[in-house]
C-alpha positions, 0 to 999 in steps of 0.5 A, spaced: 448 497 501 445 498 495 439 492 496 434 498 497 434 501 490 430 498 485 429 499 477 426 506 478 432 508 482 437 505 478 434 509 471 434 515 476 441 514 478 443 513 470 439 519 467 442 523 473 449 521 471 448 523 464 446 530 466 452 531 470 457 528 466 455 528 459 455 522 454 462 523 452 465 523 459 461 517 462 465 511 458 472 514 461 469 515 467 466 508 467 473 505 465 476 509 471 472 506 476 473 499 474 481 500 473 480 503 480 476 497 483 481 492 479 487 495 483 483 495 489 482 487 489 488 486 486 492 489 492 487 486 497 488 479 494 496 480 494 496 482 501 491 476 503 495 471 499 502 474 502 505 469 507 508 472 513 515 476 512 520 472 513 523 475 520 531 476 520 534 471 525 538 475 530 545 475 530 549 472 535 553 475 540 559 472 539 559 474 531 559 482 533 566 484 534 566 488 541 571 493 543 573 493 550 575 500 553 582 496 555 583 495 547 583 503 546 589 506 546 588 511 552 593 517 550 590 520 544 596 525 541 595 529 534 600 529 529 605 536 530 
């Protein structure tokens, strides 16, 4: 990506960064960029090294209680 940039290009980028951000802001900016790269690498490493999520086994159909229409009361009355 940056293989075409030589020493003069890097010097120009450093001078441009100094002009844009100032000498006081550059260390803070560098730390923020470094933290961002570290978090990205840690997240990518976590995704790569994580095993496949454990699939929940299907519950057997007999284990789930099923109510039949014949089991339900047909006559529902409200209390008086």
